[in-house]
TORFI-432098 format. One record per residue: residue number from 0; x, y, z of N, C-alpha, C in turn. Coordinates in pm, whole numbers. Each point is the difference from the previous one (the first is absolute). Example, Ala and Ser with C-alpha at 12.3 -4.5 7.8 and 13.67 -1.06 7.14 Angstrom:
<nodes>
<0; <1319; -569; 780>; <-89; 119; 0>; <90; 120; 0>>;
<1; <-35; 105; -72>; <82; 119; 6>; <-77; 109; 73>>;
</nodes>
This chain:
<nodes>
<0; <12206; 20150; 17509>; <-195; 27; -76>; <29; 149; 29>>;
<1; <-141; 24; -124>; <58; 174; -33>; <-130; 34; 121>>;
<2; <70; 109; 93>; <-81; 113; 104>; <-53; 86; -57>>;
<3; <27; 81; -79>; <33; 137; -75>; <-147; 17; -128>>;
<4; <-108; 66; 60>; <-107; 10; -101>; <49; 90; -103>>;
<5; <-69; -78; -124>; <66; 58; -128>; <-62; 120; -42>>;
<6; <46; 142; -77>; <-17; 146; -36>; <-78; -40; -145>>;
<7; <-131; 22; -26>; <-5; -14; -181>; <-58; 165; -26>>;
<8; <70; -61; -92>; <-107; 182; -81>; <-36; -51; -91>>;
<9; <-145; -10; -25>; <-100; -34; -84>; <-71; 108; -42>>;
<10; <36; -7; -122>; <-69; 177; -107>; <-142; -10; -27>>;
<11; <-54; 166; -47>; <-135; -45; 8>; <-42; -71; -142>>;
<12; <113; -62; -103>; <-65; -72; -82>; <-26; -130; 70>>;
<13; <97; -1; 58>; <12; -212; 37>; <-87; -2; 95>>;
<14; <-52; 98; 131>; <-74; -13; 87>; <-153; 7; -47>>;
<15; <-43; 62; -154>; <-120; -14; -58>; <-33; -132; -64>>;
<16; <130; -15; -45>; <-38; -214; -78>; <-34; -72; 117>>;
<17; <91; 51; 116>; <-39; -148; 81>; <-51; 56; 99>>;
<18; <-112; 62; -7>; <-154; 75; 60>; <-65; -87; -110>>;
<19; <15; 12; -93>; <-85; -69; -133>; <9; -92; 2>>;
<20; <138; -105; 48>; <-25; -130; 22>; <-74; -68; 109>>;
<21; <34; 87; 117>; <-99; -65; 83>; <-175; 74; -7>>;
<22; <-31; 73; -23>; <-161; 9; -67>; <-51; -102; -107>>;
<23; <102; -26; -34>; <-65; -141; -120>; <-42; -99; 42>>;
<24; <-117; -50; 41>; <-38; -146; 58>; <82; -171; -91>>;
<25; <61; 110; -105>; <17; -145; -120>; <156; -38; 56>>;
<26; <86; 145; 127>; <107; -66; -50>; <77; -76; 97>>;
<27; <61; -123; -34>; <42; -95; 99>; <33; 30; 124>>;
<28; <-33; -79; 80>; <39; 55; 165>; <143; -4; 29>>;
<29; <71; -80; -64>; <119; 69; 58>; <61; 93; -84>>;
<30; <-42; 40; -118>; <-25; 157; -32>; <5; 71; 61>>;
<31; <-132; -1; 72>; <-18; 97; 82>; <99; 31; 117>>;
<32; <9; -107; 53>; <77; -5; 145>; <117; 94; -12>>;
<33; <90; -19; -152>; <122; 42; -80>; <9; 145; -9>>;
<34; <-143; 45; -10>; <42; 127; -13>; <-117; 52; 123>>;
<35; <-90; -30; 73>; <15; 67; 123>; <125; 11; 95>>;
<36; <127; -89; -5>; <123; -19; 94>; <2; 148; -69>>;
<37; <34; 4; -135>; <64; 113; -80>; <23; 137; 91>>;
<38; <-203; 3; -78>; <-60; 164; 117>; <21; -5; 105>>;
<39; <20; -43; 96>; <-6; -57; 166>; <131; 112; -9>>;
<40; <91; -93; -54>; <141; 32; 63>; <34; 129; -91>>;
<41; <-97; 37; -92>; <61; 150; -44>; <-97; 97; 90>>;
<42; <-108; -34; 86>; <-28; 88; 18>; <68; 28; 205>>;
<43; <126; -65; -23>; <29; -21; 150>; <44; -90; 102>>;
<44; <-125; -142; -62>; <-21; -115; 99>; <96; -69; 42>>;
<45; <32; -22; 131>; <106; -72; 61>; <-66; -189; -44>>;
<46; <99; -71; -31>; <-4; -130; -14>; <-112; -86; 53>>;
<47; <-28; 60; 140>; <-51; -109; 88>; <-158; 12; -35>>;
<48; <-82; 142; -70>; <-97; 36; -3>; <1; -7; -130>>;
<49; <78; -46; -101>; <12; -15; -150>; <-66; -142; -47>>;
<50; <57; -77; 132>; <-13; -169; -24>; <-131; -3; 59>>;
<51; <-92; 77; 110>; <-109; -58; 62>; <-88; 104; -110>>;
<52; <20; 97; -55>; <-133; 55; -123>; <8; -102; -166>>;
<53; <149; -53; -13>; <10; -94; -141>; <-38; -111; 37>>;
<54; <17; -89; 139>; <-54; -119; 1>; <116; -94; -46>>;
<55; <93; 0; 10>; <191; -33; -27>; <31; 56; 77>>;
<56; <115; -111; 20>; <105; -34; 45>; <83; 120; 38>>;
<57; <149; 6; 73>; <85; 74; -30>; <82; 44; -71>>;
<58; <75; -166; -49>; <75; -20; -140>; <-93; 59; -70>>;
<59; <-70; -30; -67>; <-126; 56; -108>; <34; 137; 40>>;
<60; <-33; 47; 75>; <-42; 188; -20>; <172; 32; -98>>;
<61; <81; -74; 113>; <142; 94; -79>; <6; -36; -80>>;
<62; <-44; -180; -86>; <77; -5; -132>; <-62; 74; -96>>;
<63; <-163; 40; 14>; <-39; 118; -69>; <19; 113; -36>>;
<64; <45; 62; 159>; <88; 133; -2>; <70; -38; -91>>;
<65; <79; -32; 15>; <159; -62; -70>; <-9; 16; -188>>;
<66; <-84; -100; 1>; <-60; -4; -157>; <-16; 104; -47>>;
<67; <-150; 113; 58>; <-42; 117; -68>; <134; 91; 24>>;
<68; <116; -57; 118>; <111; 174; -50>; <53; -99; -133>>;
<69; <68; -66; -36>; <36; -50; -124>; <-102; -14; -109>>;
<70; <-119; -31; -29>; <-44; -7; -112>; <-128; 85; -30>>;
<71; <-17; 75; 104>; <-138; 97; -5>; <-165; -77; 7>>;
<72; <-57; -9; -38>; <-135; 8; 2>; <-15; -148; -93>>;
<73; <101; 30; -113>; <-56; -173; -88>; <98; -94; 72>>;
<74; <87; 19; 103>; <70; -127; 49>; <-88; -76; 79>>;
<75; <-103; 135; 57>; <-96; -41; 69>; <-134; -168; -81>>;
<76; <-12; 41; -103>; <-133; -66; -70>; <101; -113; -22>>;
<77; <120; -17; -2>; <91; -158; -44>; <-31; -116; 148>>;
<78; <16; -61; -73>; <16; -156; 111>; <125; -50; 56>>;
<79; <79; 119; -85>; <136; -74; 86>; <56; 20; 132>>;
<80; <-135; -79; 114>; <67; 24; 101>; <101; -119; 84>>;
<81; <-43; 16; 119>; <62; -87; 70>; <-55; -154; -12>>;
<82; <57; -130; -26>; <-115; -100; 22>; <84; -108; -163>>;
<83; <-96; -139; -10>; <67; -74; -54>; <-37; 95; -184>>;
<84; <-16; 45; -36>; <-23; 50; -124>; <65; 39; -59>>;
<85; <59; 109; 127>; <85; 83; -108>; <135; -78; -56>>;
<86; <28; 103; -78>; <116; -47; -63>; <-30; -128; -116>>;
<87; <-198; -24; 13>; <20; -95; -91>; <-37; 84; -135>>;
<88; <21; -56; -156>; <-47; 28; -90>; <-180; 3; -10>>;
<89; <-66; 90; -33>; <-153; 22; -30>; <13; -119; -139>>;
<90; <-103; -77; 26>; <-57; -72; -139>; <-5; 119; -131>>;
<91; <28; -75; -119>; <-16; 77; -110>; <-153; -16; -51>>;
<92; <-73; 107; -95>; <-116; 27; -29>; <-29; -159; -47>>;
<93; <93; -47; -96>; <-30; -103; -84>; <-39; -95; 146>>;
<94; <71; -98; 90>; <-94; -49; 76>; <-78; 37; 79>>;
<95; <-34; 146; 61>; <-131; 24; 48>; <-125; -29; -81>>;
<96; <59; -41; -150>; <-160; 45; -70>; <17; -144; 7>>;
<97; <48; -111; -62>; <45; -129; 14>; <-89; -57; 106>>;
<98; <54; 63; 112>; <-103; -108; 144>; <-149; 61; -36>>;
<99; <-27; 153; -10>; <-84; -3; -23>; <-173; -56; -87>>;
<100; <94; -3; -159>; <-67; -80; -83>; <26; -126; -9>>;
<101; <44; -72; 70>; <-4; -161; 8>; <-99; -20; 129>>;
<102; <25; 126; 77>; <-108; -22; 109>; <-162; 20; -29>>;
<103; <-34; 84; -115>; <-140; 32; 3>; <-23; -60; -104>>;
<104; <75; -65; -130>; <-53; -78; -157>; <53; -121; 52>>;
<105; <54; -116; 86>; <113; -111; -31>; <-69; -63; 111>>;
<106; <11; -160; -37>; <-14; -50; 108>; <116; -92; 46>>;
<107; <81; -51; 99>; <106; -102; 46>; <-47; -134; -113>>;
<108; <7; -78; -57>; <-7; -131; -88>; <-62; -138; 129>>;
<109; <24; 24; 164>; <-29; -139; 64>; <-80; 52; 96>>;
<110; <-53; 178; -41>; <-84; 38; 131>; <-81; 83; -72>>;
<111; <-132; 15; 113>; <-59; 137; -40>; <50; 150; -49>>;
<112; <70; -8; 96>; <51; 160; 64>; <117; -18; 45>>;
<113; <67; 154; -13>; <151; 7; 25>; <13; 11; 148>>;
<114; <94; -46; 73>; <67; 16; 136>; <109; 95; -26>>;
<115; <30; 97; 90>; <126; 62; 33>; <117; -39; -98>>;
<116; <59; -162; 107>; <100; -92; -59>; <6; -3; -154>>;
<117; <-131; -89; -14>; <21; -29; -175>; <40; 55; -80>>;
<118; <-55; 151; 45>; <-45; 97; -129>; <188; 74; 0>>;
<119; <40; -34; 161>; <156; 103; -20>; <67; -132; -85>>;
<120; <-19; -106; 15>; <88; -125; -64>; <-14; 11; -166>>;
<121; <-164; 38; -20>; <48; 2; -148>; <92; 80; -44>>;
<122; <-18; 156; 49>; <41; 120; -58>; <176; 49; -5>>;
<123; <26; -64; 170>; <160; -55; 12>; <-16; 190; 129>>;
<124; <-115; -23; 79>; <64; 158; 116>; <-70; -86; 98>>;
<125; <68; 66; 155>; <-49; -38; 104>; <-165; 8; 30>>;
<126; <-50; -61; 99>; <-124; -35; -15>; <-77; 150; 79>>;
<127; <116; 8; 103>; <-57; 177; 57>; <21; 126; -109>>;
<128; <49; -35; -108>; <-69; 104; -124>; <-112; -11; -20>>;
<129; <-37; -119; -96>; <-150; -42; -41>; <-72; 19; 101>>;
<130; <24; 27; 118>; <-142; 45; 129>; <32; 146; -18>>;
<131; <162; 42; -6>; <-70; 171; 35>; <-69; 36; -141>>;
<132; <36; -69; -131>; <-46; 29; -108>; <-140; -5; 33>>;
<133; <-105; -72; 16>; <-81; -72; 17>; <-106; 111; 142>>;
<134; <79; 47; 88>; <-80; 43; 24>; <-13; 177; -35>>;
<135; <135; 19; -65>; <-38; 138; -53>; <-116; 22; -116>>;
<136; <-35; -148; -83>; <-126; 21; -61>; <-86; -35; 62>>;
<137; <1; -16; 127>; <-137; -49; 18>; <-81; -191; -41>>;
<138; <169; -21; -38>; <-47; -148; -73>; <-9; -136; 128>>;
<139; <-74; -72; 3>; <-34; -89; 123>; <-58; -124; -105>>;
<140; <84; -117; -69>; <-83; -94; -48>; <25; -102; 60>>;
<141; <31; -15; 156>; <-39; -54; 96>; <-162; -6; 27>>;
<142; <-122; 60; 10>; <-67; 44; 4>; <-145; -10; -118>>;
<143; <-68; -37; -26>; <-125; -14; -98>; <-139; 42; 64>>;
<144; <-88; 127; -33>; <-125; 24; 45>; <-79; -92; -22>>;
<145; <-116; -90; 16>; <-96; -60; -109>; <-124; 95; -24>>;
<146; <-38; -33; -104>; <-91; 132; -95>; <-125; -99; -71>>;
<147; <-132; 19; -45>; <-81; -78; -116>; <-114; 162; -26>>;
<148; <73; 31; -99>; <-118; 100; -100>; <-114; -63; 14>>;
<149; <-124; 80; -36>; <-109; -77; 19>; <-33; -17; -172>>;
<150; <-113; -83; -57>; <-14; 22; -112>; <-140; -51; -13>>;
<151; <-45; 92; 121>; <-170; 28; -25>; <-18; 115; -67>>;
<152; <-137; -35; -132>; <-32; 113; -68>; <-13; 125; 68>>;
<153; <-91; -49; 63>; <-44; 131; 125>; <101; 71; 103>>;
<154; <125; -28; -56>; <70; 52; 112>; <-12; 143; 43>>;
<155; <1; 59; -98>; <-11; 147; 44>; <-152; 24; 84>>;
<156; <-47; -23; -63>; <-170; -10; 64>; <-4; 31; 151>>;
<157; <41; -179; -13>; <4; -21; 174>; <76; 63; 84>>;
<158; <118; 61; -60>; <97; 33; 103>; <-94; 125; 19>>;
<159; <-76; 107; -68>; <-49; 90; -5>; <-89; -4; 102>>;
<160; <-51; -94; 14>; <-151; -31; 72>; <56; -24; 122>>;
<161; <108; -43; 16>; <58; -72; 126>; <30; 148; 109>>;
<162; <118; 24; -92>; <50; 105; 91>; <-108; 201; 12>>;
<163; <-54; -36; -65>; <-138; 82; 23>; <-75; -3; 108>>;
<164; <18; -138; 43>; <-58; -60; 88>; <21; 58; 176>>;
<165; <159; -14; -71>; <91; -19; 94>; <22; 203; 43>>;
<166; <29; 86; -98>; <-19; 91; -3>; <-142; 108; 50>>;
<167; <-60; -39; -82>; <-122; 103; 10>; <-102; -138; 3>>;
<168; <-53; -29; 108>; <-50; -102; 47>; <-174; 92; -12>>;
<169; <-79; -101; -63>; <-158; 53; 41>; <-68; 40; 128>>;
<170; <-96; 102; -34>; <-64; 21; 146>; <-69; -129; 3>>;
<171; <-59; 39; 176>; <-98; -97; 5>; <63; -145; -3>>;
<172; <110; -38; -16>; <71; -162; -39>; <85; -2; 74>>;
<173; <35; -163; -3>; <137; -25; 135>; <69; -100; -118>>;
<174; <123; 66; -28>; <86; -87; -94>; <123; -76; 58>>;
<175; <-77; -150; -3>; <91; -104; 11>; <130; -60; -54>>;
<176; <70; -33; 22>; <95; -122; -64>; <-47; -111; 61>>;
<177; <-30; -143; -109>; <-68; -75; 20>; <120; -130; -12>>;
<178; <55; -74; 96>; <28; -151; -101>; <80; -114; 102>>;
<179; <5; -76; -15>; <80; -79; 0>; <108; -65; 63>>;
<180; <16; -26; 157>; <156; -87; -43>; <34; -114; 74>>;
<181; <-38; -118; -122>; <0; -100; -15>; <96; -119; 95>>;
<182; <-13; -105; -21>; <124; -101; 62>; <43; 65; 104>>;
<183; <-2; 29; 143>; <53; 59; 52>; <32; -129; 105>>;
<184; <93; -81; 16>; <60; -81; 68>; <-3; 45; 156>>;
<185; <-25; -74; 90>; <33; -41; 113>; <176; -101; 66>>;
<186; <86; 71; 15>; <102; -42; 3>; <71; -17; 95>>;
<187; <23; -138; 63>; <46; 6; 132>; <119; -57; -29>>;
<188; <107; 78; 87>; <182; -54; -29>; <-14; -114; 44>>;
<189; <101; -89; -19>; <48; -140; 37>; <83; -20; 100>>;
<190; <60; 172; 94>; <95; -34; 76>; <-27; 155; 3>>;
<191; <-9; 46; 178>; <-40; 91; 45>; <136; 102; -5>>;
<192; <-58; 144; -88>; <177; 67; 12>; <31; 91; 158>>;
<193; <74; 65; -41>; <73; 98; 90>; <-52; 142; 11>>;
<194; <-38; 84; 144>; <9; 129; -53>; <86; 104; -48>>;
<195; <-10; 62; -55>; <76; 136; -17>; <105; 70; 101>>;
<196; <88; -2; 21>; <76; 51; 109>; <153; 83; -93>>;
<197; <40; 82; 144>; <187; 104; -89>; <43; -103; -63>>;
<198; <5; -9; -150>; <113; -13; -67>; <-46; -106; -80>>;
<199; <-100; -63; -14>; <-135; -107; -42>; <-125; 5; -31>>;
<200; <10; -13; -165>; <-200; 23; -25>; <-38; -103; 57>>;
<201; <-174; 15; 1>; <-48; -83; 26>; <50; -151; -86>>;
<202; <-79; -127; 60>; <49; -151; -104>; <-112; -16; 21>>;
<203; <-57; -80; -142>; <-69; -94; -14>; <44; -100; -74>>;
<204; <-75; -148; -6>; <75; -40; -96>; <-68; -38; -128>>;
<205; <80; -16; -97>; <2; -15; -129>; <-187; -110; -107>>;
<206; <-3; -70; 72>; <-53; -122; 11>; <-138; 31; 90>>;
<207; <-87; -97; -51>; <-176; 50; 40>; <-66; -99; 31>>;
<208; <-79; 1; 91>; <-161; -87; -17>; <-106; 69; -27>>;
<209; <-68; -53; -175>; <-152; 69; -33>; <-130; -25; 89>>;
<210; <-34; 4; 47>; <-156; 22; 58>; <-136; 68; -134>>;
<211; <61; 0; -32>; <-134; 47; -45>; <17; 139; -93>>;
<212; <-159; 15; -97>; <14; 164; 27>; <-68; 119; -15>>;
<213; <-48; 60; -83>; <-141; 132; 52>; <49; 123; -95>>;
<214; <-174; 2; -29>; <0; 138; -119>; <-34; 114; 75>>;
<215; <103; 78; -28>; <-7; 217; 119>; <-91; 98; -146>>;
<216; <-145; -33; 6>; <-65; 95; -56>; <-7; 79; 51>>;
<217; <34; 181; -84>; <72; 123; 99>; <-111; 61; -92>>;
<218; <-16; 126; 64>; <-76; 115; -60>; <54; 107; 46>>;
<219; <85; 88; -104>; <62; 123; 125>; <-52; 128; -31>>;
<220; <-79; 98; 51>; <-51; 62; -55>; <97; 168; 10>>;
<221; <28; 6; -139>; <62; 110; -76>; <28; 136; 69>>;
<222; <-113; 49; 52>; <-31; 135; 124>; <105; -7; 84>>;
<223; <-84; -128; 123>; <56; 24; 167>; <94; -108; 12>>;
<224; <79; -148; -89>; <33; -49; 9>; <-5; -117; 117>>;
<225; <-154; -10; -26>; <-51; -87; 130>; <21; -148; -116>>;
<226; <-43; -46; 57>; <17; -179; -55>; <-104; -149; 61>>;
<227; <-112; 37; -102>; <-114; -115; -19>; <87; -155; -46>>;
<228; <3; -87; 82>; <17; -126; 4>; <2; -163; 77>>;
<229; <-2; -55; -108>; <-34; -141; 76>; <60; -76; -58>>;
<230; <80; -148; 57>; <20; -102; -46>; <-58; -134; -4>>;
<231; <4; -2; -138>; <-95; -123; -14>; <66; -129; -95>>;
<232; <-18; -117; 26>; <29; -98; -38>; <40; -43; -142>>;
<233; <-56; 61; -117>; <53; 66; -140>; <-51; 47; -51>>;
<234; <46; 89; -100>; <-21; 94; -77>; <-78; -39; -150>>;
<235; <-132; -67; 10>; <-103; 11; -143>; <-19; 121; -25>>;
<236; <-142; -56; -39>; <-120; 135; -28>; <-98; -43; 92>>;
<237; <7; -83; 63>; <-95; -28; 91>; <48; 79; 146>>;
<238; <160; -6; 10>; <55; 52; 131>; <12; 198; -40>>;
<239; <22; 3; -142>; <-30; 218; -49>; <-137; 46; 93>>;
<240; <-56; -73; -60>; <-155; 6; 22>; <-12; 41; 132>>;
<241; <42; -107; 117>; <-1; 7; 80>; <1; 141; 38>>;
<242; <158; 14; -24>; <25; 128; 59>; <-9; 73; -82>>;
<243; <-71; 50; -85>; <-103; 126; -62>; <-117; 4; 116>>;
<244; <-27; -81; 96>; <-142; 3; 41>; <42; 87; 135>>;
<245; <172; -68; 77>; <63; 42; 85>; <31; 151; 48>>;
<246; <64; 64; -227>; <-1; 159; 10>; <-148; 57; 4>>;
<247; <-91; -88; -73>; <-98; 71; 50>; <-38; 17; 147>>;
<248; <-13; -74; 73>; <-88; 17; 134>; <74; 123; 54>>;
<249; <152; -2; -106>; <98; 105; 123>; <-24; 139; -42>>;
<250; <10; 5; -76>; <-79; 173; -99>; <-69; 23; -7>>;
<251; <-57; 123; 51>; <-145; 74; 39>; <-6; -16; -143>>;
<252; <-153; 4; 13>; <-119; -63; -49>; <-45; 141; -95>>;
<253; <56; 114; 3>; <7; 154; -125>; <77; -9; -40>>;
<254; <122; -79; 66>; <142; 30; -128>; <-30; -127; -118>>;
<255; <66; 36; -130>; <58; -61; -117>; <66; -117; 11>>;
<256; <65; -70; -31>; <120; -73; 44>; <48; -40; -179>>;
<257; <127; 45; 32>; <119; 34; -181>; <99; -135; 105>>;
<258; <5; -104; -77>; <79; -98; 27>; <119; -29; -84>>;
<259; <128; 41; 0>; <113; -30; -77>; <44; -161; 10>>;
<260; <-24; -78; -126>; <49; -153; 30>; <43; 17; -113>>;
<261; <114; -155; -25>; <85; -34; -72>; <-110; -88; -139>>;
<262; <56; -21; -74>; <-61; -105; -63>; <-46; -146; -12>>;
<263; <78; -47; 95>; <-56; -174; 84>; <-154; 25; -71>>;
<264; <42; -198; -70>; <-137; 45; -47>; <-121; -87; 151>>;
<265; <23; 44; 85>; <-128; -41; 41>; <-80; 122; 80>>;
<266; <86; 119; -47>; <-73; 144; 29>; <-99; -15; -145>>;
<267; <-23; -56; -50>; <-31; 9; -142>; <-143; -121; -11>>;
<268; <-15; -13; 54>; <-84; -169; 20>; <-113; 33; -31>>;
<269; <-124; -93; -70>; <-133; 4; -12>; <-100; 90; 151>>;
<270; <94; -98; 64>; <-63; -11; 207>; <29; 155; 34>>;
<271; <178; 47; -54>; <4; 136; 86>; <-94; 113; -88>>;
<272; <27; -14; -138>; <-103; 103; -58>; <-156; -52; 48>>;
<273; <-58; -75; 22>; <-143; 13; 51>; <-24; 86; 98>>;
<274; <86; -43; 129>; <3; 101; 95>; <22; 94; 30>>;
<275; <95; 70; -150>; <18; 134; 42>; <-140; 52; -89>>;
<276; <-70; -107; -103>; <-115; 92; -40>; <-119; 23; 90>>;
<277; <50; -59; 150>; <-108; 10; 110>; <14; 105; 130>>;
<278; <90; 91; -85>; <95; 56; 106>; <43; 122; -119>>;
<279; <-45; 76; -31>; <38; 89; -100>; <113; 84; 69>>;
<280; <48; 55; 148>; <38; 85; 37>; <153; -49; -36>>;
<281; <9; -93; -24>; <144; -110; -5>; <15; 49; -158>>;
<282; <175; 54; -13>; <49; -10; -134>; <136; -53; 25>>;
<283; <12; -92; -106>; <138; -3; -9>; <126; 31; -102>>;
<284; <82; 58; 46>; <113; 41; -110>; <138; -131; -8>>;
<285; <-19; -13; -109>; <130; -115; -8>; <145; 35; -40>>;
<286; <72; -13; 50>; <123; 39; -12>; <29; -33; -171>>;
<287; <122; 46; -55>; <70; -26; -131>; <40; -169; 22>>;
<288; <-7; -28; -82>; <63; -208; 31>; <154; 36; -1>>;
<289; <93; -66; 80>; <100; 21; 71>; <69; 125; 84>>;
<290; <-55; 68; 53>; <-73; 112; 60>; <-23; 14; 114>>;
<291; <65; -90; 59>; <-49; -11; 132>; <69; 86; 116>>;
<292; <96; 94; -52>; <46; 92; 86>; <-95; 169; 0>>;
<293; <-91; -28; -85>; <-118; 100; 56>; <-34; -27; 84>>;
<294; <-68; -88; 11>; <-85; -31; 149>; <101; 31; 109>>;
<295; <-81; 64; 58>; <130; 66; 155>; <-80; -135; 99>>;
<296; <-95; -70; -60>; <2; -115; 166>; <149; -80; -17>>;
<297; <61; 45; -156>; <97; -125; 51>; <82; 37; 120>>;
<298; <71; 106; -10>; <68; 118; 137>; <-41; -64; 116>>;
<299; <-126; -23; 26>; <-28; -47; 81>; <-18; -168; 71>>;
<300; <65; -45; -132>; <-3; -130; 74>; <120; -25; -50>>;
<301; <170; 114; -60>; <121; -3; 37>; <61; 0; 152>>;
<302; <-184; 133; 75>; <43; -1; 98>; <-17; -99; 105>>;
<303; <-162; -76; 9>; <-1; -75; 40>; <134; -125; 7>>;
<304; <30; -49; -88>; <90; -105; -39>; <109; 7; 107>>;
<305; <116; 113; -3>; <90; 86; 58>; <-9; 5; 133>>;
<306; <-128; 20; -8>; <7; 37; 235>; <-103; -110; 22>>;
<307; <-54; -111; -48>; <-74; -113; 72>; <-2; -160; -53>>;
<308; <-1; 13; -134>; <33; -167; -48>; <129; -4; -8>>;
<309; <129; 41; -53>; <93; -46; -79>; <120; -60; 114>>;
<310; <-26; 60; 132>; <109; -77; 64>; <-93; -15; 141>>;
<311; <-101; -66; -42>; <-125; 3; 118>; <-8; -204; 54>>;
<312; <-24; -47; 48>; <7; -152; 43>; <-123; -30; 11>>;
<313; <-83; -109; -75>; <-153; 18; 40>; <-32; -203; -13>>;
<314; <-3; -99; 75>; <-31; -22; 51>; <-123; -81; -50>>;
<315; <-113; 66; -44>; <-122; -43; -28>; <-59; 127; -123>>;
<316; <-68; -19; -109>; <-79; 82; -65>; <-26; 112; 109>>;
<317; <-85; -39; 64>; <-124; 40; 86>; <90; 127; 119>>;
<318; <137; -55; 36>; <61; 100; 57>; <59; 167; -121>>;
<319; <6; -70; -148>; <63; 83; -80>; <-101; 115; 0>>;
<320; <-122; -67; -69>; <-107; 86; 32>; <-25; 118; 73>>;
<321; <29; -59; 167>; <-34; 72; 86>; <186; 142; 27>>;
<322; <78; -51; -73>; <19; 107; 36>; <41; 128; -89>>;
<323; <-22; -92; -152>; <-86; 85; -133>; <-62; 96; 98>>;
<324; <-134; 3; 20>; <-83; 72; 66>; <9; 50; 99>>;
<325; <96; -13; 76>; <84; 68; 85>; <58; 104; -63>>;
<326; <33; -13; -42>; <96; 114; -90>; <-50; 111; -65>>;
<327; <-174; -95; -93>; <-90; 112; -48>; <-76; 113; 120>>;
<328; <7; -123; 76>; <-42; 134; 145>; <84; 102; 29>>;
<329; <102; 1; 37>; <109; 91; 6>; <13; 85; -84>>;
<330; <-4; -23; -138>; <-11; 117; -84>; <-82; 49; -15>>;
<331; <-113; -23; 39>; <-173; 100; -58>; <49; 62; 114>>;
<332; <42; -39; 171>; <-4; 126; 94>; <70; 108; -39>>;
<333; <86; 26; -99>; <71; 82; -44>; <7; 21; -112>>;
<334; <-75; 23; -134>; <12; -51; -131>; <91; 76; -53>>;
<335; <83; 6; -96>; <64; 90; -44>; <24; -9; -193>>;
<336; <-68; 103; -65>; <-62; -116; -147>; <195; -5; -93>>;
<337; <-34; -1; -102>; <148; 8; -100>; <-106; 125; -55>>;
<338; <132; 65; 13>; <-37; 92; -122>; <57; -1; -125>>;
<339; <-95; 32; -125>; <63; -82; -110>; <-28; 223; -144>>;
<340; <138; -53; -42>; <72; 135; -33>; <-27; -7; -112>>;
<341; <48; -111; -116>; <62; -11; -106>; <-183; 52; -62>>;
<342; <1; 115; -92>; <-116; -10; -114>; <3; -51; -131>>;
<343; <-91; -14; -66>; <-17; -127; -108>; <85; 36; -86>>;
<344; <29; 130; -48>; <32; 6; -155>; <180; -17; 24>>;
<345; <56; 23; 160>; <109; -14; 30>; <18; -162; -48>>;
<346; <-131; -132; 65>; <108; -83; -17>; <-67; -45; -117>>;
<347; <-110; 65; -107>; <22; -45; -149>; <129; 44; -68>>;
<348; <87; 119; 28>; <77; -12; -61>; <128; -34; 50>>;
<349; <24; -77; 129>; <128; -111; 38>; <-51; -82; -112>>;
<350; <-126; -85; 16>; <-85; -175; -30>; <73; 56; -143>>;
<351; <-13; 100; -79>; <74; 13; -128>; <119; 23; -65>>;
<352; <95; 31; 81>; <81; -1; 41>; <109; -136; 15>>;
<353; <-68; -73; 64>; <71; -127; 52>; <-48; -30; -116>>;
<354; <-82; -56; -83>; <-94; -45; -91>; <135; -3; -94>>;
<355; <30; 115; -59>; <76; 117; -72>; <130; -120; 19>>;
<356; <49; 3; 89>; <167; -67; 18>; <-63; -135; -28>>;
<357; <-57; -31; 51>; <-36; -192; -29>; <-6; 37; -103>>;
<358; <-56; 32; -69>; <1; -25; -178>; <88; -46; -49>>;
<359; <118; 195; 20>; <131; 4; -67>; <114; -138; 49>>;
<360; <-77; 15; 110>; <163; -113; 1>; <-64; -145; -77>>;
<361; <-121; -14; 28>; <-54; -139; -117>; <4; -1; -131>>;
<362; <18; 143; -72>; <44; 19; -74>; <160; 2; -92>>;
<363; <81; 78; 143>; <117; -29; -49>; <76; -167; -27>>;
<364; <-82; -79; 117>; <60; -122; 29>; <0; -74; -119>>;
<365; <-129; 42; -58>; <-30; -121; -136>; <79; 61; -150>>;
<366; <55; 115; 12>; <79; 22; -122>; <171; -74; 8>>;
</nodes>
């Protein structure tokens, strides 16, 4: 066992290089640890102090002290240290290129995407090599992200309108994000689950008994975060008008009401238009098609689903509606608004880039 602390001389040039590595936030943590070991050693600190400062083991301190003495700073930047990969030949540039290219531009014959073992068998390398290259290049073929580009001819106009309401709301008015969360099921589990305890998550049966559905109508006040909400059995134009009346009673009469809604047909019926004509302080702003993400009330629906509905057990619709009402009351006692930060021009630029990328991909596929 080694008992004598190493005495290293670290010259000014090496010291400056190592200090730059420490200051660079992009330096890998393993290189940061090695640089810290050598710098502390050069300042005369003992092994116990170094291992605490660098958060490594004693053998690691000794190994990289020896590595610096044998090969200088360049040796610290190489990965030929202790471990299973020491002595293995690095993969060639051709193999690396093949892994990246086939992952990004090809699909296996019998699957929708590559697994590490599938691609490794095709190329003739170990699956850990494939995983390492994927990690280095930020490739994650096992993941996919849903998207939908709006084809609304008034997309830009509507985005500018709605984002303007979020970032610069009009005076003497309230801005509400309005929508319905329909078909909320009152689900009862077929067997009682077990509560959470140390080492075990709460359990719930995968099957359930349906006890009916309800629809939550909600209007989120963009400025205060408060919610006007009520549960109704269906979501027809008749129910929408009823909810507009609820909003009319709840909002002070001297304020205009700007309501952001989606393009659901019940929001545009003749009955709704007739009601709006009699209540001129109401103005509906419709989101672009396929763009529900721009309506902040969707964030509220995600929150109530996660906190109250998804893991709830309800033996009746009345029980479900009571739970929703309780959640809304509790939220309104300490409301927190969702802050919108994206500017309209940023959204439009991103949408244009996405559209160009899709069109180029389609064009390349037809050649």
